[in-house]
Backbone as CSV, one residue per row, in Angstrom:
resi,resn,N_x,N_y,N_z,CA_x,CA_y,CA_z,C_x,C_y,C_z
1,MET,13.799,5.200,32.895,12.483,4.942,32.316,12.087,6.074,31.373
2,TYR,12.279,7.325,31.819,11.916,8.494,31.014,12.718,8.536,29.722
3,ARG,14.033,8.315,29.854,14.871,8.352,28.653,14.488,7.243,27.681
4,HIS,14.213,6.070,28.214,13.812,4.951,27.359,12.535,5.292,26.596
5,SER,11.548,5.880,27.293,10.279,6.240,26.647,10.484,7.312,25.584
6,LEU,11.317,8.308,25.903,11.582,9.380,24.954,12.249,8.841,23.698
7,PHE,13.260,8.003,23.878,13.951,7.437,22.720,13.019,6.552,21.897
8,SER,12.130,5.824,22.559,11.176,4.980,21.841,10.251,5.819,20.982
9,LEU,9.792,6.947,21.519,8.899,7.831,20.769,9.618,8.445,19.569
10,LEU,10.844,8.875,19.799,11.599,9.459,18.695,11.885,8.427,17.619
11,ALA,12.177,7.195,18.006,12.408,6.128,17.034,11.142,5.843,16.242
12,LEU,9.983,5.877,16.917,8.709,5.671,16.234,8.491,6.737,15.176
13,LEU,8.740,8.000,15.545,8.567,9.100,14.601,9.510,8.959,13.424
14,ALA,10.782,8.664,13.681,11.759,8.536,12.599,11.409,7.378,11.685
15,GLY,11.024,6.245,12.271,10.692,5.077,11.472,9.482,5.313,10.603
16,ALA,8.456,5.956,11.145,7.246,6.214,10.360,7.512,7.236,9.270
17,THR,8.353,8.215,9.561,8.690,9.204,8.539,9.402,8.544,7.383
18,LEU,10.339,7.646,7.674,11.041,6.940,6.608,10.100,6.050,5.815
19,ALA,9.106,5.477,6.497,8.180,4.582,5.822,7.335,5.323,4.797
20,HIS,7.096,6.633,5.034,6.253,7.413,4.131,7.074,8.281,3.180
21,ALA,8.391,8.116,3.193,9.248,9.031,2.439,9.348,8.683,0.962
22,ASP,8.671,7.601,0.508,8.809,7.216,-0.889,8.028,8.124,-1.826
23,ILE,6.934,8.734,-1.363,6.147,9.671,-2.154,6.211,11.029,-1.472
24,LEU,6.712,12.041,-2.179,6.807,13.389,-1.631,5.988,14.341,-2.482
25,SER,5.283,15.261,-1.814,4.428,16.229,-2.509,5.061,17.611,-2.501
26,PHE,4.903,18.319,-3.621,5.431,19.667,-3.756,4.347,20.577,-4.324
27,ALA,4.300,21.803,-3.818,3.417,22.834,-4.360,4.248,23.731,-5.267
28,VAL,3.777,23.906,-6.492,4.482,24.746,-7.464,3.552,25.888,-7.867
29,THR,4.050,27.106,-7.792,3.298,28.281,-8.216,4.091,29.023,-9.279
30,VAL,3.435,29.335,-10.403,4.096,30.010,-11.512,3.443,31.369,-11.717
31,ASP,4.254,32.415,-11.686,3.793,33.786,-11.894,3.816,34.091,-13.394
32,THR,2.641,34.283,-13.974,2.546,34.559,-15.414,2.075,35.988,-15.686
33,SER,2.120,36.851,-14.669,1.571,38.201,-14.804,2.321,39.052,-15.824
34,SER,3.579,38.713,-16.105,4.352,39.502,-17.080,4.225,38.953,-18.507
35,LEU,3.507,37.839,-18.671,3.388,37.211,-19.982,2.170,37.746,-20.725
36,THR,2.294,37.851,-22.039,1.183,38.313,-22.861,0.863,37.266,-23.925
37,GLY,-0.339,37.388,-24.487,-0.738,36.444,-25.524,-1.021,35.083,-24.943
38,GLY,-0.666,34.042,-25.689,-0.908,32.682,-25.242,0.304,31.813,-25.462
39,GLY,0.090,30.507,-25.442,1.195,29.564,-25.609,0.834,28.230,-25.020
40,TYR,1.754,27.661,-24.230,1.536,26.336,-23.661,2.156,26.243,-22.268
41,ILE,1.486,25.471,-21.400,2.101,25.009,-20.157,2.654,23.617,-20.449
42,ASP,3.908,23.403,-20.067,4.566,22.125,-20.365,5.062,21.479,-19.081
43,PHE,4.673,20.211,-18.887,5.191,19.391,-17.797,5.988,18.246,-18.401
44,GLN,7.181,18.019,-17.881,8.015,16.898,-18.333,8.523,16.127,-17.125
45,PHE,8.647,14.805,-17.303,9.259,13.969,-16.271,10.094,12.923,-16.979
46,ASN,11.402,13.070,-16.926,12.297,12.233,-17.718,13.496,11.786,-16.904
47,GLN,14.013,10.634,-17.269,15.270,10.185,-16.700,16.427,10.878,-17.403
48,ALA,17.564,10.843,-16.742,18.781,11.391,-17.334,19.174,10.547,-18.550
49,PRO,20.044,11.064,-19.402,20.458,10.301,-20.593,21.005,8.920,-20.279
50,SER,21.612,8.740,-19.111,22.101,7.422,-18.707,21.216,6.919,-17.575
51,PRO,20.118,6.217,-17.900,19.164,5.827,-16.855,19.739,4.778,-15.925
52,PRO,19.156,4.668,-14.730,19.615,3.653,-13.787,19.258,2.250,-14.271
53,ALA,19.634,1.256,-13.494,19.452,-0.135,-13.918,17.993,-0.557,-13.957
54,THR,17.115,0.165,-13.272,15.702,-0.199,-13.230,14.850,0.923,-13.830
55,PRO,14.839,1.067,-15.152,14.055,2.129,-15.773,12.556,1.884,-15.629
56,GLY,11.786,2.953,-15.779,10.340,2.832,-15.733,9.765,2.792,-14.331
57,THR,10.562,3.118,-13.323,10.102,3.069,-11.940,9.652,4.451,-11.495
58,GLY,8.436,4.527,-10.933,7.976,5.778,-10.357,7.229,6.665,-11.332
59,THR,6.473,7.600,-10.756,5.658,8.524,-11.547,5.674,9.913,-10.933
60,ALA,5.248,10.878,-11.742,4.892,12.212,-11.252,3.385,12.345,-11.416
61,LYS,2.691,12.705,-10.341,1.231,12.843,-10.387,0.864,14.290,-10.094
62,ILE,0.205,14.941,-11.057,-0.136,16.361,-10.963,-1.626,16.493,-10.690
63,SER,-1.973,17.276,-9.662,-3.370,17.491,-9.306,-3.522,18.864,-8.676
64,GLY,-4.758,19.221,-8.335,-5.013,20.470,-7.622,-4.667,21.724,-8.401
65,PHE,-4.820,21.689,-9.729,-4.456,22.849,-10.543,-5.450,23.984,-10.308
66,LEU,-4.926,25.165,-9.966,-5.741,26.357,-9.759,-5.074,27.527,-10.470
67,SER,-5.894,28.481,-10.910,-5.334,29.648,-11.595,-5.998,30.917,-11.086
68,SER,-5.378,32.044,-11.389,-5.925,33.338,-10.989,-5.714,34.339,-12.111
69,GLY,-6.504,35.402,-12.083,-6.313,36.511,-13.010,-6.684,36.229,-14.437
70,GLY,-7.622,35.295,-14.658,-8.144,35.102,-16.007,-7.341,34.180,-16.898
71,LEU,-6.564,33.264,-16.328,-5.889,32.270,-17.161,-6.939,31.506,-17.961
72,SER,-6.765,31.452,-19.273,-7.709,30.776,-20.156,-7.016,29.616,-20.845
73,LEU,-7.499,28.405,-20.574,-6.893,27.201,-21.129,-7.682,26.732,-22.341
74,GLY,-6.966,26.121,-23.292,-7.594,25.683,-24.532,-7.641,24.186,-24.711
75,GLY,-7.212,23.432,-23.698,-7.283,21.987,-23.786,-5.924,21.343,-23.958
76,GLU,-5.924,20.037,-23.765,-4.701,19.235,-23.814,-4.234,19.032,-25.248
77,ILE,-2.922,19.147,-25.438,-2.298,18.758,-26.698,-1.884,17.289,-26.552
78,ALA,-1.900,16.542,-27.644,-1.566,15.115,-27.577,-0.268,14.914,-26.802
79,PRO,-0.316,14.176,-25.695,0.891,13.990,-24.883,1.929,13.147,-25.599
80,ILE,3.158,13.296,-25.160,4.262,12.501,-25.693,4.684,11.502,-24.629
81,GLY,4.813,10.248,-25.002,5.296,9.232,-24.074,4.202,8.683,-23.177
82,ASN,4.610,8.226,-21.995,3.702,7.566,-21.054,3.028,8.578,-20.141
83,VAL,1.920,9.139,-20.622,1.185,10.161,-19.897,-0.297,9.805,-19.928
84,THR,-0.967,9.891,-18.773,-2.410,9.710,-18.717,-3.027,10.872,-17.955
85,GLY,-4.339,11.099,-18.174,-5.036,12.179,-17.500,-4.807,13.514,-18.176
86,SER,-5.453,14.545,-17.632,-5.328,15.900,-18.162,-5.718,16.887,-17.075
87,LEU,-5.536,18.170,-17.340,-5.982,19.171,-16.371,-7.500,19.140,-16.232
88,ALA,-8.199,18.802,-17.318,-9.655,18.701,-17.273,-10.121,17.429,-16.586
89,ALA,-9.308,16.390,-16.620,-9.639,15.103,-15.995,-8.443,14.628,-15.179
90,PRO,-8.192,15.311,-14.047,-7.001,14.986,-13.249,-7.164,13.647,-12.535
91,PRO,-6.011,13.107,-12.053,-4.671,13.696,-12.126,-3.971,13.373,-13.445
92,ILE,-2.972,14.187,-13.752,-2.055,13.859,-14.839,-0.980,12.954,-14.235
93,VAL,-0.766,11.806,-14.828,0.255,10.878,-14.335,1.284,10.683,-15.444
94,ILE,2.529,11.040,-15.140,3.625,10.924,-16.103,4.568,9.838,-15.618
95,GLN,4.719,8.830,-16.442,5.582,7.697,-16.083,7.051,8.076,-16.231
96,ASN,7.867,7.502,-15.367,9.303,7.729,-15.414,9.965,6.648,-16.266
97,ASP,10.545,7.024,-17.386,11.317,6.078,-18.194,12.309,6.865,-19.049
98,PRO,13.189,6.188,-19.768,14.238,6.900,-20.504,13.731,7.725,-21.687
99,GLY,12.491,7.515,-22.127,11.974,8.261,-23.268,11.519,9.659,-22.878
100,ALA,11.050,10.409,-23.883,10.498,11.739,-23.643,9.062,11.597,-23.156
101,ASN,8.738,12.243,-22.055,7.403,12.189,-21.470,6.936,13.606,-21.175
102,ASP,6.042,14.114,-22.026,5.606,15.504,-21.932,4.085,15.606,-21.917
103,TYR,3.592,16.560,-21.124,2.179,16.947,-21.176,2.142,18.435,-21.482
104,ASP,1.367,18.831,-22.494,1.240,20.240,-22.864,-0.224,20.646,-22.862
105,GLU,-0.488,21.807,-22.277,-1.834,22.382,-22.242,-1.814,23.721,-22.977
106,LEU,-2.745,23.879,-23.938,-2.846,25.124,-24.691,-3.334,26.248,-23.781
107,VAL,-2.694,27.403,-23.884,-3.087,28.584,-23.112,-3.531,29.665,-24.084
108,ASN,-4.784,30.126,-23.934,-5.285,31.231,-24.769,-4.839,32.577,-24.213
109,ALA,-4.812,32.699,-22.884,-4.359,33.925,-22.219,-3.751,33.531,-20.878
110,TRP,-2.631,34.140,-20.524,-1.858,33.670,-19.384,-2.441,34.027,-18.017
111,GLY,-3.142,35.116,-17.888,-3.646,35.483,-16.566,-2.525,35.869,-15.621
112,SER,-2.769,35.728,-14.313,-1.799,36.173,-13.310,-0.866,35.062,-12.825
113,SER,-1.439,33.910,-12.548,-0.612,32.824,-12.020,-1.373,31.505,-12.084
114,PHE,-0.638,30.415,-11.901,-1.275,29.124,-11.684,-0.452,28.331,-10.685
115,THR,-1.120,27.423,-10.006,-0.468,26.604,-8.995,-0.991,25.179,-9.090
116,PHE,-0.188,24.226,-8.649,-0.603,22.823,-8.674,0.231,22.041,-7.673
117,LEU,-0.222,20.831,-7.390,0.527,19.903,-6.558,1.101,18.804,-7.439
118,VAL,2.316,18.393,-7.146,2.903,17.262,-7.850,3.473,16.296,-6.815
119,GLU,3.107,15.015,-6.957,3.637,13.957,-6.108,4.699,13.198,-6.895
120,LEU,5.885,13.100,-6.325,6.988,12.403,-6.981,7.370,11.170,-6.191
121,ASP,7.616,10.101,-6.912,8.074,8.848,-6.318,9.596,8.868,-6.275
122,THR,10.161,8.769,-5.068,11.620,8.842,-4.936,12.319,7.630,-5.536
123,ALA,11.534,6.597,-5.900,12.138,5.459,-6.604,12.566,5.840,-8.013
124,ALA,12.046,6.952,-8.524,12.389,7.419,-9.872,13.726,8.142,-9.837
125,THR,14.780,7.412,-9.522,16.093,8.023,-9.331,16.662,8.562,-10.641
126,ASP,17.566,9.523,-10.488,18.283,10.092,-11.628,17.306,10.668,-12.651
127,SER,16.328,11.438,-12.156,15.269,11.962,-13.014,15.000,13.424,-12.702
128,GLY,14.233,14.075,-13.583,13.869,15.465,-13.374,12.445,15.750,-13.813
129,PHE,11.720,16.523,-12.983,10.402,17.027,-13.329,10.564,18.504,-13.655
130,PHE,10.090,18.921,-14.845,10.317,20.280,-15.323,8.989,20.965,-15.640
131,VAL,8.900,22.246,-15.294,7.735,23.066,-15.614,8.205,24.215,-16.499
132,SER,7.575,24.346,-17.672,7.970,25.404,-18.612,6.745,26.151,-19.109
133,VAL,6.945,27.408,-19.494,5.912,28.185,-20.181,6.446,28.474,-21.586
134,LEU,5.690,28.031,-22.585,6.159,28.053,-23.963,5.301,28.966,-24.832
135,ASP,5.899,29.473,-25.929,5.137,30.263,-26.881,4.458,29.335,-27.894
136,SER,3.830,29.904,-28.892,3.078,29.097,-29.856,3.974,28.174,-30.676
137,GLY,5.282,28.451,-30.713,6.225,27.589,-31.420,6.925,26.598,-30.505
138,PHE,6.408,26.443,-29.265,6.956,25.535,-28.256,8.372,25.925,-27.825
139,ASN,8.662,27.213,-27.851,9.930,27.738,-27.340,9.674,28.414,-25.993
140,PRO,10.607,28.332,-25.043,10.400,28.987,-23.750,10.169,30.491,-23.900
141,ILE,9.077,30.980,-23.310,8.843,32.438,-23.282,9.829,33.055,-22.301
142,VAL,9.914,32.460,-21.144,10.950,32.793,-20.155,11.556,31.472,-19.718
143,GLY,12.856,31.410,-19.699,13.522,30.152,-19.358,14.747,30.391,-18.523
144,PRO,14.563,30.803,-17.253,15.720,31.177,-16.434,16.605,30.013,-15.995
145,LEU,16.092,28.789,-16.077,16.862,27.631,-15.611,17.488,26.893,-16.797
146,PRO,18.453,26.023,-16.542,19.301,25.476,-17.622,18.574,24.793,-18.774
147,GLN,17.425,24.141,-18.527,16.720,23.436,-19.594,15.613,24.293,-20.214
148,GLY,15.615,25.590,-19.894,14.573,26.476,-20.403,13.301,26.450,-19.582
149,GLU,13.360,25.874,-18.375,12.186,25.760,-17.523,12.103,26.916,-16.535
150,VAL,10.954,27.038,-15.847,10.810,28.049,-14.793,10.956,27.427,-13.405
151,ALA,10.781,26.102,-13.302,10.981,25.390,-12.036,11.292,23.938,-12.345
152,ASN,12.005,23.293,-11.434,12.271,21.868,-11.603,12.373,21.178,-10.255
153,LEU,12.187,19.868,-10.281,12.375,19.002,-9.125,13.280,17.870,-9.581
154,MET,14.487,17.823,-9.046,15.475,16.854,-9.484,15.620,15.746,-8.436
155,ILE,15.596,14.494,-8.916,15.773,13.335,-8.038,17.141,12.733,-8.345
156,ASP,18.016,12.684,-7.342,19.347,12.156,-7.599,19.349,10.634,-7.522
157,ASP,20.522,10.029,-7.658,20.583,8.572,-7.712,20.369,7.911,-6.351
158,ASN,20.209,8.731,-5.293,19.861,8.204,-3.970,18.392,8.450,-3.620
159,GLY,17.636,9.016,-4.560,16.234,9.301,-4.307,15.984,10.589,-3.550
160,VAL,16.983,11.454,-3.446,16.829,12.742,-2.768,16.333,13.778,-3.775
161,ILE,15.267,14.501,-3.405,14.662,15.476,-4.312,15.118,16.881,-3.945
162,THR,15.568,17.636,-4.953,15.941,19.039,-4.781,15.005,19.894,-5.621
163,ALA,14.370,20.870,-4.992,13.440,21.767,-5.694,14.162,23.057,-6.055
164,GLU,13.989,23.498,-7.289,14.585,24.763,-7.736,13.513,25.617,-8.395
165,GLY,13.306,26.813,-7.852,12.388,27.770,-8.438,13.162,28.824,-9.206
166,SER,12.501,29.940,-9.461,13.128,31.025,-10.223,12.371,32.313,-9.924
167,ALA,12.688,33.368,-10.666,11.952,34.619,-10.512,10.494,34.465,-10.927
168,TYR,10.187,33.412,-11.674,8.831,33.197,-12.176,8.080,32.089,-11.449
169,ALA,8.738,31.354,-10.586,8.074,30.203,-9.980,8.692,29.854,-8.636
170,THR,7.865,29.244,-7.785,8.334,28.694,-6.517,7.947,27.221,-6.462
171,ALA,8.770,26.438,-5.802,8.494,25.015,-5.610,8.904,24.653,-4.193
172,ALA,7.958,24.145,-3.413,8.242,23.846,-2.010,7.554,22.556,-1.602
173,GLN,8.227,21.783,-0.771,7.652,20.517,-0.310,6.477,20.765,0.612
174,VAL,5.461,19.936,0.473,4.260,20.009,1.304,4.302,18.843,2.280
175,PRO,4.235,19.109,3.594,4.242,17.989,4.552,3.039,17.081,4.329
176,GLU,3.254,15.782,4.476,2.160,14.825,4.333,1.226,14.934,5.528
177,PRO,-0.097,14.920,5.305,-1.044,14.965,6.431,-0.788,13.848,7.434
178,GLY,-0.447,12.668,6.930,-0.179,11.553,7.838,1.024,11.809,8.720
179,ALA,2.053,12.427,8.146,3.255,12.725,8.923,2.958,13.767,9.993
180,LEU,2.127,14.771,9.644,1.760,15.800,10.620,0.934,15.203,11.751
181,ALA,-0.003,14.314,11.400,-0.828,13.668,12.425,0.036,12.817,13.344
182,LEU,1.004,12.120,12.758,1.898,11.287,13.559,2.730,12.146,14.504
183,LEU,3.230,13.272,13.983,4.017,14.163,14.829,3.184,14.665,16.000
184,ALA,1.922,15.035,15.737,1.046,15.497,16.812,0.837,14.406,17.853
185,THR,0.656,13.169,17.389,0.464,12.041,18.308,1.692,11.834,19.181
186,VAL,2.866,11.892,18.569,4.113,11.702,19.319,4.303,12.812,20.345
187,LEU,3.988,14.059,19.961,4.141,15.178,20.894,3.182,15.047,22.076
188,VAL,1.950,14.607,21.812,0.992,14.389,22.901,1.499,13.295,23.829
189,ALA,1.992,12.190,23.242,2.522,11.107,24.062,3.716,11.563,24.890
190,LEU,4.559,12.386,24.292,5.717,12.911,25.015,5.267,13.790,26.184
191,ALA,4.223,14.599,25.957,3.695,15.447,27.029,3.162,14.598,28.182
192,VAL,2.515,13.478,27.844,2.012,12.569,28.882,3.168,11.985,29.683
193,VAL,4.211,11.562,28.993,5.383,11.000,29.681,5.986,12.029,30.633
194,LEU,6.116,13.267,30.169,6.680,14.324,31.014,5.798,14.587,32.234
195,ARG,4.472,14.570,32.029,3.546,14.835,33.120,3.622,13.728,34.181
196,VAL,3.654,12.476,33.696,3.766,11.357,34.635,5.060,11.450,35.414
197,ARG,6.138,11.796,34.733,7.444,11.898,35.397,7.421,12.973,36.471
198,ARG,6.799,14.130,36.163,6.726,15.227,37.145,5.885,14.825,38.346
199,SER,4.764,14.127,38.075,3.881,13.745,39.173,4.570,12.760,40.124
200,ARG,5.477,11.945,39.596,6.192,10.970,40.437,7.293,11.619,41.265
201,THR,7.786,12.756,40.780,8.872,13.415,41.508,8.347,14.392,42.546
202,VAL,7.034,14.661,42.525,6.470,15.616,43.493,6.190,14.923,44.819
């Protein structure tokens, strides 16, 4: 009976986790303390040159933008491709398709750092979300990663997301509140099962 209950609880947790795995959230923090002058913050979300059979699936949604140390923004530059929203009117939603999809924000002064949340749809297979800091000529000021970016989130053809940071940025997955609540519920239920089992053996 105990083993059956335990396995049922674990199956519930695994099944619910898989059910919510289509949208994953990541926190990205970019250190701009070594940068001087101004330029642009650039967000891109694009498919690989050879897109999958179902193009246009999924989005990147950017919200929760915060800055420190006097970052001064100058407003949105006309976006390229399928982009809606802005840092002033969040969220920024970038559609996944084979074309170029860019959002650029003018920076008057870089300040110390900025951070934001990005939600990625794992249905957007064979795609990449890129964060870059650019100079006034739209060239990377610092570009430690292969595409000239400071951080990226790559979705492979199975929908698995890999986060890559650098000396200038960190990118880490944020657990979903629903998943955490579910885990707490399962742990409480497991504790009840254990307590009942102990009381029956005494």
